SELORO-730076 format. One line per 10 residues: number of its first residue (from 1); their letters; for each residue x negated, y negated, z negated of N, C-alpha, C, O, CB. Coordinates in steps of 0.05 Angstrom, whole numbers. Each point is the difference from the previous one (the first is absolute). Glycine has a CB too. Example, Ala and Ser with C-alpha at 12.3 -4.5 7.8 and 13.67 -1.06 7.14 Angstrom:
<recs>
1> as> -264/114/-156/18/-24/0/-18/-24/0/-21/0/-13/59/23/-12 | -31/-44/39/-16/-24/-1/15/-22/-14/-10/-22/-4/-14/35/47
</recs>
This chain:
<recs>
1> mkamllqgla> -330/-274/-348/12/2/22/25/-10/-2/11/1/-22/-37/33/31 | 41/-46/12/34/-6/-9/10/34/18/-8/13/19/18/-90/-15 | 8/78/-23/20/20/11/25/1/-9/4/-13/-21/-36/37/28 | 56/-8/4/24/-18/13/4/34/-23/-6/23/5/12/-69/62 | 7/31/-93/-1/41/-12/30/6/-14/14/-17/-10/-75/20/-11 | 68/28/24/10/11/-3/13/7/-25/-2/25/1/-20/-24/34 | 37/-7/-63/1/8/-17/5/21/-12/-11/18/-12/13/-47/20 | 27/20/1/18/27/-8/25/-8/23/4/-21/12/-16/31/-76 | 33/26/65/12/1/16/31/-7/-12/9/2/-23/-47/28/47 | 53/-40/9/24/1/-2/10/-22/14/-17/-16/6/15/41/-43
11> pfkenpspls> 27/-30/45/23/9/18/-10/-48/23/-8/-20/-12/68/79/-43 | -56/-57/74/0/-29/-4/13/-20/-12/-8/-22/-9/-4/35/36 | 41/0/-26/16/-25/-2/-2/3/-31/13/-18/-10/21/13/56 | -46/22/-66/-6/-10/-24/-30/-12/-9/-5/-2/-24/41/36/17 | -53/-41/23/-32/-10/7/-3/-1/31/-10/16/15/-12/8/-58 | 32/-44/48/-15/-15/25/-30/-13/11/-4/-7/23/47/2/-33 | -61/4/-9/-22/-2/-4/-13/16/-15/-10/-7/-21/21/-27/31 | -13/67/4/-20/23/-23/-26/-6/7/-18/10/-12/46/33/8 | -31/-60/23/-38/4/-4/-10/-34/-7/7/-21/10/-19/69/36 | 1/-43/-59/-17/-25/-15/-29/1/11/-17/18/2/44/-16/-48
21> ltevpepvpn> -28/-28/54/-26/-7/8/-28/-3/-28/-1/-17/-17/36/-10/63 | -49/41/-43/-25/8/-30/-31/0/22/-7/4/24/45/44/-67 | -54/-57/9/-20/2/4/-5/23/-13/6/3/-24/-13/-46/32 | -11/74/12/1/23/-5/-33/2/16/-6/-10/21/70/25/-26 | -85/6/-19/-29/-5/0/6/18/40/20/10/11/-51/-6/-87 | 9/-7/82/-5/5/37/-22/15/-4/-23/-5/-8/37/-38/36 | 4/77/-17/-6/15/-1/-23/10/15/-7/-8/22/46/3/-37 | -55/31/-3/-33/8/9/15/22/16/21/14/-1/-64/-25/-44 | 18/5/62/4/37/15/-15/14/-8/-21/-9/-9/32/4/47 | -6/32/-36/-26/26/-2/-8/3/14/4/-13/21/4/33/-39
31> qdqvlikisa> -28/1/15/-20/16/31/16/0/25/-7/-5/23/-19/43/-52 | 46/-33/23/15/11/32/21/-28/14/3/-3/24/5/65/-46 | -1/-73/10/8/-19/4/-6/-39/12/-23/-8/-1/35/53/-29 | 2/-59/37/-9/-19/13/13/-27/-14/22/7/-8/-30/25/52 | 5/-55/-49/22/-21/-7/13/-15/15/-5/7/23/-14/-7/-52 | 30/-13/28/29/3/26/-8/-34/-10/3/-2/-25/50/59/28 | -61/-78/8/26/-39/11/19/13/4/-1/18/17/-23/-57/15 | 47/35/-45/21/-9/20/10/-18/22/-19/-15/-3/19/30/-27 | 9/-22/42/-1/-19/16/36/-6/14/8/-22/9/-70/38/0 | 73/0/-10/35/17/7/10/23/-15/-20/13/-7/13/-21/54
41> cgvchtelde> 28/17/-55/15/26/-19/31/-9/21/9/-22/5/-37/25/-75 | 37/24/80/24/-3/5/18/-3/-22/-10/-9/-20/-1/30/56 | 36/-15/-36/22/-8/-2/21/27/-7/10/9/21/-25/-54/10 | 21/59/-53/8/26/31/20/16/-20/-10/8/-21/-47/6/58 | 91/-7/-30/23/7/-20/-14/6/-14/-4/-16/-19/40/29/37 | -56/18/-19/-5/9/-15/0/-3/-33/12/9/-19/-25/-5/62 | -10/-26/-35/-1/-21/-27/23/2/-19/-1/4/-24/-22/-37/53 | 45/29/-10/27/-17/-27/16/36/-2/21/2/-14/-2/-78/37 | -29/100/-10/8/15/-10/-20/13/-28/5/21/-13/23/-21/62 | -51/-20/-51/-29/10/-25/19/-20/-21/1/9/-22/-66/-5/53
51> iegrtappel> 72/-16/-29/3/-28/-13/19/4/-9/7/-8/-22/-27/-22/44 | 47/55/2/32/-8/-29/-5/35/-11/11/8/-20/47/-51/51 | -77/62/-13/-9/24/-22/15/26/15/7/18/-14/-8/-49/-38 | 5/33/75/10/17/12/-34/9/14/-7/12/20/70/-32/-15 | -68/15/-14/-30/21/12/-25/5/-15/-13/-20/-6/23/3/46 | -21/42/-49/-18/13/-17/-7/-31/-11/2/-21/13/-22/73/12 | 14/-48/-49/1/-24/-19/-26/-13/-2/-16/13/-14/50/9/-13 | -40/-34/33/-27/-7/9/-14/-18/-34/16/-10/-15/2/3/83 | -38/7/-72/-20/9/-38/3/-22/1/-14/-6/19/-26/42/-29 | 55/-63/-1/-3/-29/3/-16/-7/-26/-6/16/-18/51/-25/46
61> piilghqvvg> -52/-17/-27/-2/-15/21/-16/9/27/-18/17/3/25/-47/-40 | 9/10/61/-13/6/13/7/-8/27/23/-5/7/-33/33/-40 | -16/-30/52/-1/-18/25/15/8/23/-17/8/15/-26/-19/-27 | 61/13/21/25/7/31/-20/-14/23/-19/-15/0/82/4/-25 | -50/22/42/-21/9/20/-16/10/26/-24/4/4/36/-7/-36 | 10/7/51/-23/25/19/-5/-8/20/-15/16/12/29/19/-22 | -9/-56/22/-8/-19/24/-18/-13/-2/0/-24/-2/33/21/12 | -54/21/-9/-24/-26/-9/-29/-5/19/-18/17/2/33/-3/-55 | -14/-34/64/-18/-9/3/-24/-21/-5/6/-22/-10/24/46/24 | -58/-20/-9/-20/-11/-10/-31/7/8/-3/5/24/39/-8/-56
71> tvetgpnqgq> -57/4/17/-21/-10/13/-20/24/-30/6/-1/-24/12/-67/57 | -39/86/-24/-11/18/-11/-20/-28/-24/-7/-21/11/11/73/40 | -11/-48/-79/-9/-29/-5/-26/14/-6/-22/-12/3/65/-24/-23 | -41/64/11/-9/16/-9/-7/35/3/17/16/-8/0/-57/-8 | -38/47/28/11/34/5/-11/8/32/-11/-16/15/66/10/-48 | -50/38/41/-4/-9/21/11/-5/27/22/9/7/-46/2/-33 | 5/-28/44/20/-17/19/9/-33/4/9/-14/18/6/58/-29 | -26/-49/-19/-4/-29/-7/6/-14/28/-6/5/24/-32/2/-66 | 53/-31/26/10/-16/25/21/10/16/9/-14/19/-51/2/-18 | 48/27/-5/25/21/29/29/-13/-20/4/-3/-24/-36/75/46
81> rvgvawiysa> 48/-77/10/18/-3/-8/25/18/-1/13/3/20/-37/-38/-12 | 29/48/-31/20/28/0/17/1/-21/2/-14/-20/-35/40/40 | 43/-9/-12/37/12/-10/-4/20/-30/-16/17/-9/39/-8/73 | 4/-23/-73/8/28/-18/24/-1/3/13/-21/1/-44/24/-35 | 44/27/37/28/10/6/15/10/-37/-9/-5/-22/-12/28/87 | 43/-8/-56/27/10/-20/-33/11/-15/-10/-3/-22/77/23/53 | -78/-5/-4/-15/35/-14/-32/-13/-17/-17/-16/8/36/62/49 | -16/-30/-81/-23/-22/-1/-25/18/-12/-23/-8/-2/57/-39/-9 | -27/69/5/-9/20/0/12/32/-5/17/2/-18/-44/-42/9 | 22/58/18/0/33/8/-24/17/-12/-23/-7/-8/43/-6/54
91> cgscefckag> -6/42/-45/-30/21/-14/-25/-2/23/-24/-4/0/58/51/-26 | -7/-41/50/-32/7/11/1/33/3/-4/9/23/-26/-54/-51 | 36/63/9/-11/26/7/28/16/-10/-5/20/-13/-56/-27/6 | 93/1/11/25/11/-5/-6/8/32/-16/-10/16/50/-19/-60 | -7/60/46/3/-4/26/18/-21/17/10/8/21/-25/34/-32 | 20/-64/3/19/-15/12/-16/-26/-2/15/-19/3/31/46/-14 | -71/-34/7/-33/-9/8/0/8/22/10/-12/19/-37/15/-56 | 13/27/38/-20/11/14/20/5/28/-11/8/20/-24/15/-64 | 69/-30/42/7/6/29/5/-29/10/10/-2/22/13/51/-29 | -29/-73/-6/-6/-25/18/27/-14/-16/11/-21/5/-37/38/53
101> qenlceqfqa> 32/-2/-73/42/-9/-19/0/0/-28/12/14/-16/18/15/49 | -61/-64/-38/-7/0/-21/21/-15/-21/4/1/-25/-49/5/48 | 60/-23/4/32/-11/-9/10/15/-21/7/-11/-21/7/-3/66 | -9/58/-38/14/15/-21/-18/1/-28/9/13/-18/14/16/58 | -44/-41/-43/-14/14/-25/3/-7/-23/3/-22/-8/-30/28/31 | 26/14/-34/4/4/-40/-6/-26/-5/16/-16/-10/-34/66/-8 | -8/-54/27/-16/-14/-18/-8/-43/4/-15/-18/-8/-6/82/8 | 50/-60/24/-4/-33/20/10/-22/-12/23/-6/-5/-17/26/46 | -26/-32/-44/8/-27/-13/3/-28/11/-18/-7/16/-1/31/-44 | 37/-41/24/13/-18/15/-11/-21/-14/-5/-4/-24/46/28/41
111> tgrdvnggya> -44/-38/8/-14/-24/-1/25/-26/-17/21/-4/13/-57/23/40 | 33/-32/-77/16/-14/-7/17/11/-12/19/-12/-9/-28/-11/36 | 7/51/-31/15/14/-28/0/24/-22/16/8/-17/2/-27/45 | -49/26/-16/-23/17/-5/-21/-12/-8/-20/11/-10/34/14/38 | -10/-46/-26/-39/-20/-1/14/-29/7/19/-5/16/-69/46/14 | 38/-55/-42/5/-24/4/-3/-10/38/-6/17/17/-12/-22/-77 | 22/-22/67/7/9/29/3/-27/7/-11/-13/-19/36/59/18 | -12/-72/28/-23/-13/9/19/-32/-5/-2/-22/11/-30/65/31 | 52/-35/-66/8/-32/-4/-22/-23/-26/7/-11/-21/52/36/32 | -87/-25/5/-16/-5/-21/-20/-5/24/2/10/22/12/19/-72
121> qymtvsadft> -38/-49/40/-20/-6/7/-25/21/3/-22/-9/9/44/-30/-26 | -20/64/11/-18/13/4/0/35/-9/-12/5/-21/-6/-56/20 | 31/76/17/-9/13/-8/-18/27/3/-21/-9/7/51/-21/-17 | -33/53/9/-21/11/-4/20/31/26/23/7/4/-55/-34/-72 | 12/33/74/7/31/17/-11/23/5/-22/-8/7/37/-16/9 | -17/52/-14/-27/14/10/-14/3/36/2/21/13/16/6/-60 | -27/-44/53/-7/-3/39/14/11/6/17/-12/12/-56/10/0 | 47/46/-18/3/8/29/41/-10/0/17/7/17/-71/48/-11 | 60/-74/-36/26/-3/12/5/-32/8/19/-14/-8/-2/57/-21 | -38/-50/46/-6/-29/10/15/3/27/2/23/10/-53/-34/-34
131> hpipdslsds> 64/-12/38/0/2/30/-7/-31/21/9/-22/-1/30/64/-13 | -60/-27/30/-10/-26/6/29/-19/13/16/14/11/-74/9/-1 | 63/-52/-10/17/-21/17/-8/-2/34/-18/-15/5/21/-15/-54 | 10/45/73/-12/-11/20/0/-38/3/15/-15/-13/-1/69/34 | -27/-60/-10/-14/-25/2/27/-19/14/0/-25/1/-59/47/6 | 73/-10/0/26/-14/19/22/-17/-21/12/-21/3/-12/67/36 | -1/-27/-65/17/1/-15/-11/-16/-22/-23/2/-9/42/39/27 | 3/-62/-26/-14/-28/-23/15/23/-18/17/17/5/-18/-87/12 | -17/60/-43/7/15/-26/28/-2/-8/9/23/-2/-52/-32/-13 | 67/-15/7/25/7/0/10/17/29/16/18/-4/-11/-61/-31
141> eaapllcaga> -11/39/58/15/27/18/-10/35/-8/9/22/4/-9/-63/41 | -25/26/-58/-7/37/0/1/16/-25/-17/16/-6/-17/-25/40 | 52/3/-46/4/-1/-36/34/18/6/0/24/-5/-32/-87/-21 | 61/47/35/20/20/-5/-6/22/20/15/20/0/21/-54/-17 | -62/32/38/0/27/24/0/22/-36/14/18/-8/-57/-37/77 | 24/7/-78/-20/26/-28/25/23/-6/-2/24/6/-34/-69/-47 | 60/32/30/24/23/-4/20/-7/20/11/18/13/-15/-10/-63 | 9/-29/53/28/4/20/-7/1/31/17/-16/9/14/-11/-44 | -39/31/46/-20/9/23/-10/34/-9/10/22/7/-31/-82/2 | 13/58/-16/-18/29/-14/27/25/1/4/22/10/-45/-54/-55
151> igyrslrltn> 53/11/27/26/30/-4/12/-2/17/5/20/14/6/-15/-52 | -1/-27/42/22/-5/43/-17/22/21/15/14/14/-8/-85/-10 | -31/75/-2/-15/17/11/5/27/0/6/15/19/-31/-45/-29 | 22/34/-27/-2/15/4/35/31/8/5/21/12/-61/-56/-39 | 66/16/11/38/-5/4/2/12/30/6/23/6/8/-77/-37 | -21/36/45/-4/6/30/6/19/15/18/8/15/-43/-28/-25 | -8/30/-2/-12/27/6/21/21/-10/5/21/13/-57/-38/-18 | 64/12/-21/18/20/-7/23/6/23/7/20/13/-16/-35/-63 | 16/-8/48/29/1/28/4/29/18/18/16/-4/-31/-71/16 | -7/57/8/-5/12/16/-6/-5/25/-7/16/17/23/-1/-43
161> lrnggslglt> -11/-53/28/11/-9/22/-11/-4/22/-24/-5/1/45/-8/-28 | -8/13/46/-11/3/33/7/-25/1/11/-13/-18/-3/59/43 | -17/-55/2/1/-25/21/26/12/15/2/22/10/-59/-41/-2 | 79/-5/-10/22/3/11/23/17/-22/24/1/6/-55/-3/43 | 23/13/-71/7/-3/-18/20/-21/-13/0/-21/13/-37/44/-6 | 53/-22/-29/19/-25/-14/-8/4/-16/-6/24/-3/43/-33/17 | -47/-19/-46/-3/5/-18/13/-30/-14/-1/-23/7/-39/63/6 | 53/-25/-35/20/-20/-17/-23/-9/-31/-8/17/-17/68/15/37 | -65/-56/-21/-13/-4/-17/12/-23/-29/3/-24/0/-39/40/44 | 40/4/-63/24/-4/-30/-12/-26/-10/-24/0/-2/36/54/-20
171> gfggsnhlvl> 0/-73/17/-26/-17/-16/-12/-18/19/-2/10/22/-13/30/-52 | 3/-77/28/-13/-11/24/-24/-12/-19/0/-24/0/44/10/40 | -64/24/-56/-11/-26/-23/-30/12/23/-2/6/24/32/-11/-99 | -49/4/53/-30/4/-3/-11/21/15/-22/-1/13/26/-15/-56 | 17/43/41/-15/18/17/11/2/31/-15/-3/19/5/27/-63 | 38/-18/45/13/6/21/7/-10/25/11/9/20/-3/5/-52 | -24/-48/22/5/-17/19/-37/2/17/-4/-11/22/55/-26/-57 | -68/48/22/-17/8/16/-5/36/7/-20/11/10/3/-61/-28 | 40/62/9/7/24/10/9/-11/36/-14/4/19/32/23/-76 | -4/-34/57/16/-17/26/-21/-18/25/3/0/24/40/-8/-66
181> klvkhlypns> -62/-5/26/-21/-2/4/-17/23/22/3/3/25/8/-29/-73 | -28/41/30/-5/37/2/12/5/29/-5/4/24/16/14/-82 | 8/-19/42/34/23/26/-6/-17/36/0/10/22/65/-11/-76 | -68/-29/43/-6/-9/31/-33/6/10/-10/4/22/50/-48/-29 | -46/43/-6/-29/22/3/-3/16/21/-8/-1/23/8/6/-66 | 11/17/20/-11/26/11/32/15/0/-3/22/-11/-57/-19/-11 | 82/-6/29/7/-1/20/35/-13/13/24/2/-6/-66/33/-6 | 29/-47/31/9/-29/14/24/8/11/17/-18/-4/-63/-4/18 | 61/48/2/23/5/-2/19/12/-8/18/11/11/-35/-23/5 | 7/5/-46/14/7/-25/24/-17/-11/-5/-23/-6/-39/41/-3
191> kiyvftrnpk> 72/-8/4/16/-30/-17/-3/-3/-22/-9/21/-8/41/-21/28 | -30/-17/-41/5/-1/-16/16/-7/-7/10/-18/12/-36/21/-11 | 42/9/-30/29/-22/-10/-11/-12/-29/-19/12/-10/65/22/31 | -41/-48/-30/-14/-10/-39/24/-12/-4/12/-19/11/-70/4/-16 | 64/34/-21/31/-6/-16/-12/-16/-30/-17/12/-13/50/43/34 | -25/-80/-30/-19/-10/-24/32/-23/1/11/-12/19/-87/20/-11 | 84/-7/-34/19/-11/-11/0/-28/8/22/-7/8/-22/39/-41 | -18/-49/33/-14/-23/5/5/-18/30/-17/-5/17/-17/34/-49 | 61/-36/32/-3/-14/36/-27/-16/8/-1/-7/23/54/-5/-24 | -72/7/-15/-16/-10/8/-28/14/0/-21/-10/8/52/-23/-18
201> eqefarslga> -28/51/1/-13/24/4/8/11/34/-11/1/21/13/11/-80 | 18/-8/51/18/9/27/-17/-16/37/-10/10/21/67/-13/-66 | -52/-25/33/-13/-17/26/-37/0/-3/-12/-5/21/62/-33/-20 | -62/42/-19/-32/7/-2/10/26/19/7/-7/23/-36/-12/-80 | 31/39/51/-3/25/12/8/-5/32/-10/9/20/21/20/-68 | 5/-43/44/-2/-5/43/-6/-13/12/-1/-1/24/25/10/-18 | -34/-30/-26/-19/-18/9/-43/14/3/-19/-13/10/69/-28/-38 | -49/71/15/-18/8/9/3/21/13/-20/15/3/2/-34/-30 | 39/26/37/10/11/31/15/25/-14/-7/22/8/-37/-36/34 | 62/13/-62/9/27/-1/26/-7/18/6/-21/11/-27/41/-62
211> dwagaiesns> 37/10/51/13/5/25/33/-12/-15/18/-10/13/-55/60/15 | 38/-47/-49/27/-6/-14/-13/-5/-27/-24/7/-6/62/25/34 | -19/-45/-46/5/-3/-15/18/-4/-23/10/-22/5/-34/23/22 | 36/9/-56/18/2/-6/1/7/-29/-23/4/-8/33/2/52 | 10/-2/-65/1/4/-16/-5/33/-12/0/19/16/22/-65/-5 | -23/48/-32/-11/24/-11/26/24/4/-6/23/7/-30/-55/-45 | 64/26/33/17/9/4/14/0/31/23/8/5/-27/-16/-54 | -15/-3/71/0/2/27/-3/29/8/-20/14/-3/1/-60/7 | 50/55/11/-9/26/18/-22/-15/24/8/-22/8/46/54/-15 | -89/-19/22/-15/-11/11/19/10/30/19/16/2/-69/-18/-40
221> pskldaiidt> 38/-13/58/17/0/21/10/34/23/19/7/13/-46/-64/-19 | -1/69/-2/-6/19/5/-14/23/-22/-20/-5/-14/22/-25/54 | 8/49/-41/-29/23/-26/-27/-3/8/-10/-4/22/38/48/-29 | -41/-40/-24/-27/-2/12/-27/21/-10/0/16/-18/19/-66/23 | -33/44/8/-6/34/-2/-23/-7/-35/-10/18/-14/8/7/89 | 2/-52/-79/-16/0/-31/8/-26/-13/6/-21/11/-52/48/5 | 46/-21/-39/0/-24/-10/-26/-10/-22/-19/15/-6/71/-4/15 | -50/-41/-18/-33/3/-16/29/-25/-19/16/-16/9/-92/25/33 | 64/4/-84/23/-2/-7/-21/-11/-22/-16/14/-12/61/19/33 | -39/-74/-23/-34/-10/-25/20/-5/-24/-10/-7/-21/-37/-30/56
231> tpvwksiveg> 71/39/-34/27/-20/-24/-2/10/-23/-5/23/-4/44/-31/31 | -36/-7/-41/-4/15/-27/24/15/-15/0/3/-24/-35/-37/20 | 62/45/26/31/-2/-11/4/37/14/-11/13/18/33/-84/-13 | -6/74/-18/11/33/14/13/-6/26/0/16/19/14/7/-66 | -3/-50/47/25/5/7/2/-8/45/18/-1/16/2/-15/-88 | -58/10/73/-12/8/28/-4/30/11/-5/9/22/-17/-49/-32 | 27/47/-8/-13/33/2/23/8/4/2/8/24/-40/1/-55 | 61/-7/17/34/20/5/-1/-23/31/-2/14/20/43/2/-87 | -39/-49/75/9/-12/30/-29/17/27/5/2/24/21/-67/-54 | -42/71/21/-20/-1/18/-3/35/4/-16/10/15/-9/-64/-32
241> lsnlknggrl> 39/65/4/2/40/3/20/-4/23/2/19/17/-4/10/-74 | 17/-50/60/29/3/17/-8/-12/25/11/4/22/27/-8/-61 | -54/-8/37/-16/-20/22/-20/15/21/-10/-11/20/11/-27/-58 | -9/77/27/-23/6/9/19/28/26/16/18/-4/-61/-36/-52 | 30/9/80/1/32/15/-2/15/-20/-7/-5/-23/-14/-2/64 | 31/38/-25/-1/23/4/-34/13/-17/-16/9/16/54/-21/35 | -45/12/-73/-24/6/8/-18/-19/-13/-21/3/-11/36/18/52 | -3/-40/-36/-17/-30/-17/-14/3/-21/-3/22/-11/33/-47/20 | -41/0/-18/-23/7/-16/5/-28/-24/-6/-22/8/-32/50/38 | 51/-24/-81/-9/-43/-1/-30/12/-20/-7/19/-13/73/-67/4
251> vinairkedl> -73/25/17/-20/3/-25/-4/-26/-22/-4/-23/7/-21/55/29 | 26/-25/-58/-3/-16/-22/-23/0/4/-17/16/8/50/-10/-36 | -32/-38/15/-31/-22/4/7/-27/-27/4/-24/2/-13/29/70 | 9/17/-98/16/-7/-17/-9/9/-27/9/21/-9/24/-21/43 | -53/-17/-50/-15/19/-28/24/3/-14/2/23/-9/-53/-44/-1 | 71/6/5/39/19/-13/19/-19/6/5/-22/9/-16/47/-57 | 21/-3/37/31/-23/15/15/-10/-31/-6/12/-21/26/25/77 | -7/-53/-57/14/-19/-17/24/34/-21/8/22/8/-9/-88/42 | 2/56/-70/16/23/-13/37/-11/5/19/16/3/-68/-1/-48 | 51/-42/45/15/-14/-12/13/11/41/21/-12/1/-45/-36/-61
261> dkqyllkley> 21/56/74/14/3/30/-6/40/-9/-17/11/13/-2/-72/35 | 25/70/-57/-6/28/-2/40/5/19/7/13/20/-56/-3/-85 | 60/-25/50/26/4/16/8/5/26/22/7/10/-18/-28/-38 | -30/13/40/2/15/28/-14/24/6/-9/7/22/15/-47/-7 | -7/53/-37/-10/31/4/25/12/11/3/14/20/-39/-9/-60 | 59/-13/17/27/13/4/17/3/25/20/15/0/-22/-30/-41 | -6/0/62/4/-12/20/-5/13/22/15/-1/19/-20/-33/-42 | -32/60/22/-10/13/-1/19/31/14/4/18/-16/-32/-55/-21 | 37/40/64/9/25/9/-2/15/21/9/-4/22/12/-11/-44 | -33/34/14/-16/26/15/9/-12/31/-4/-19/15/11/71/-56
271> pahlwmekei> 2/-36/40/16/-1/39/-1/-31/15/-6/-3/24/53/42/-40 | -41/-61/-1/-1/-25/19/-36/-4/-11/-15/-2/20/81/-27/-17 | -76/29/-19/-21/-17/3/-26/18/9/-15/-7/17/36/-27/-53 | -23/59/21/-23/19/-3/4/35/29/-18/13/11/18/-36/-83 | 18/24/74/13/21/18/-16/-7/37/-1/-20/13/59/19/-52 | -67/28/46/-14/-11/18/-34/-5/18/-12/-8/20/53/-3/-46 | -47/28/-6/-24/-11/0/-22/-25/-6/-24/-4/2/46/31/19 | 2/-42/-31/-10/-27/-6/-22/16/-28/2/23/-8/52/-66/26 | -80/16/-31/-6/-2/0/-21/-27/-26/-16/-17/9/47/53/35 | -26/-34/-68/-11/-24/-24/-29/18/2/-6/24/-1/56/-43/-41
281> ksvanvtred> -68/-12/43/-28/10/-17/-6/-36/-7/5/-24/7/-34/82/26 | 17/-39/-53/-27/-31/-21/-18/-4/21/-2/14/20/-8/2/-78 | -9/-46/50/-20/-2/9/-20/-3/-33/9/-18/-13/12/-3/68 | -40/33/-65/-16/-3/-14/-26/-17/-7/-22/4/8/46/28/0 | -15/-53/-23/-38/-8/-1/-7/0/33/16/10/16/-35/22/-70 | -4/-42/62/-10/8/29/-38/1/3/-10/-22/2/63/-5/18 | -66/43/-20/-23/11/8/-24/-28/17/7/-16/18/30/70/-13 | -65/-53/-17/-22/-13/6/8/0/37/-3/-22/11/-35/40/-62 | 43/-4/60/11/1/24/18/-7/20/-6/-1/23/-11/17/-43 | 49/-21/6/15/-12/7/-15/-32/-6/-8/-12/20/48/54/-28
291> vrdflnlaaa> -42/-49/-7/-15/-29/-1/-17/-16/25/2/-17/18/-7/36/-65 | -10/-1/35/-19/-8/35/2/13/23/-11/-6/20/-19/-3/-42 | 43/23/18/11/0/31/18/-15/19/3/0/25/-11/33/-42 | 23/-55/-19/26/-11/13/-16/-29/6/3/-8/23/44/37/-50 | -61/-43/11/-23/-11/10/-20/-7/15/-14/-21/-2/31/29/-17 | -18/6/30/-22/7/28/26/-5/18/5/-24/4/-50/70/-18 | 66/-25/25/30/-13/16/14/-17/2/12/-8/20/-9/32/-25 | -3/-37/-26/13/-25/-3/-25/-17/16/7/-7/23/26/14/-73 | -57/-13/43/-16/-17/7/-1/1/43/6/-20/12/-34/28/-75 | 21/17/77/7/4/14/25/-15/28/-3/-10/22/-22/39/-62
301> agikpeiqey> 44/-23/25/14/4/8/25/-40/-8/19/-13/8/-40/85/-11 | 12/-72/-6/-3/-37/-18/24/-4/-12/14/-20/3/-41/-8/31 | 33/55/-52/25/4/-19/-15/-18/-22/-24/7/-4/48/47/15 | -16/-74/-24/0/-24/-23/33/-2/-17/21/-1/13/-62/-32/22 | 41/33/-56/21/3/-16/11/-32/4/-16/-18/7/-5/62/-44 | 54/-51/31/4/-30/-5/7/-1/-34/16/10/-15/5/-23/71 | -52/-10/-57/-2/4/-32/13/-41/-4/1/-21/12/-61/73/-23 | 70/-38/-21/2/-21/-9/-15/0/-29/0/19/-14/41/-24/44 | -52/-18/-36/-31/-7/-22/-2/-11/-29/-1/-24/-3/-14/11/45 | 14/27/-61/1/-15/-19/-19/1/-26/-2/22/-10/43/-21/32
311> dlenanqall> -55/-21/-34/-15/-1/-20/-7/15/-24/18/2/-18/-5/-33/36 | -26/38/-20/5/22/-15/16/-4/-39/9/14/-18/-58/4/59 | 45/-38/-36/24/6/-27/24/-9/3/15/-4/-19/-46/0/-11 | 38/0/54/32/-3/18/8/40/10/21/9/10/-36/-77/23 | -11/84/-42/19/23/0/27/13/-9/13/17/14/-50/-18/-11 | 48/-12/-35/24/7/-12/25/-20/24/24/4/-3/-52/5/-59 | 19/-26/79/19/-10/16/6/17/33/13/2/21/-29/-49/-53 | 5/51/22/-19/25/35/14/35/-3/5/17/17/-75/-43/-22 | 75/26/-25/5/28/-6/35/-2/-5/16/19/1/-71/-5/-25 | 59/-37/19/35/-26/-11/-6/13/39/-5/23/6/9/-95/-64
321> elksgkirga> -3/57/71/12/-10/23/5/33/8/23/10/0/-50/-67/13 | -2/74/-4/9/24/8/23/14/-16/16/14/11/-61/-13/8 | 45/-4/-39/29/14/-15/27/-11/5/23/10/-2/-52/-1/-34 | 22/-31/43/27/-5/7/14/1/36/18/-12/11/-30/-18/-58 | -3/46/56/-11/-4/20/-8/-18/30/-2/3/25/16/28/-55 | -18/-49/10/-15/-28/23/-25/24/20/-20/10/-11/19/-70/-38 | 3/61/58/-24/11/15/-3/-9/33/19/-2/14/-14/44/-47 | -29/-47/40/-1/12/36/-32/6/-3/-22/-9/-8/62/-28/43 | -28/57/-24/-36/6/-4/-10/15/-22/11/18/-12/-19/-60/30 | -25/27/-23/-5/-3/-31/-15/-13/-5/-14/-14/15/22/46/-23
331> kvlri> -5/-29/-23/-14/-27/-27/-23/18/1/-4/25/1/46/-48/-44 | -60/-5/45/-35/6/-5/-5/-11/-22/6/-23/3/-23/22/40 | 9/4/-64/-12/-20/-18/-39/-10/12/-20/10/10/61/20/-59 | -32/-57/38/-32/-7/15/-16/1/-29/12/-8/-20/1/-32/68 | -41/51/-49/-15/-3/-28/-24/-23/3/-14/-5/-20/24/59/7
</recs>
């Protein structure tokens, strides 16, 4: 089968084409797995983190991609259209798994990092970790919902936002543009403020219904109950904390922050940024329940991502555009 293979880790400025189109053996499922013929796979900022070495290092070579949509070729539910998300497996028996917090399992395996993912024609996965795709969503529409949507949904729940409260969204790519649509549906009386460096993204946010959009270092028109940060930098954390109300919560929806931006941590002042019971909370992975609940919610509410499609062999182009900030919604590979 054809796959875009990652052979080594390096910054994009050193290697702007880190993935190579390669013929690899088609995977063979074991008795607990299904074989999926892949039709679409979303492109995520986490892939940049993997390529540039900011995550737990993958076992190379590896096939990236964790927003996978395809059809079950062999195994249970043959012929069903399913998705595979970032959560590839968990142990099922630890205290976290038993409590429904399988995202915190010490044996958590990530699709496209710990095992081969969806930048390919086929993949295998346990049937228990596949997710039925609602009929109202196309393959390309469903793919970003499996990570950008599901992790955005989890992030929103962790903000404790209530209808009428105010929410800030820092960064406006694949995840936060879906959060905006979700908030409009769940909390129609809430104000949404978007912080992003790119004027085109600010305009995009306003077109989707944001009440205000400005630069990351801007002061919001009013103090916020909560903020969801999806950027790879520390600057947005420091700036965001100054925009929170007393008792507000900032949720970090990012797998890593870039080391070169640590200078901004020196500007973190307890009285100005954390005093008055302000909180910082991280989001770690997703559970199967997150994915399935959000897919059903998105289908019922008519929430669909803005997408840009690329052929599989153009995965490097999609990643490079993501790296350079050329973002409008979500990027999806058609397999």
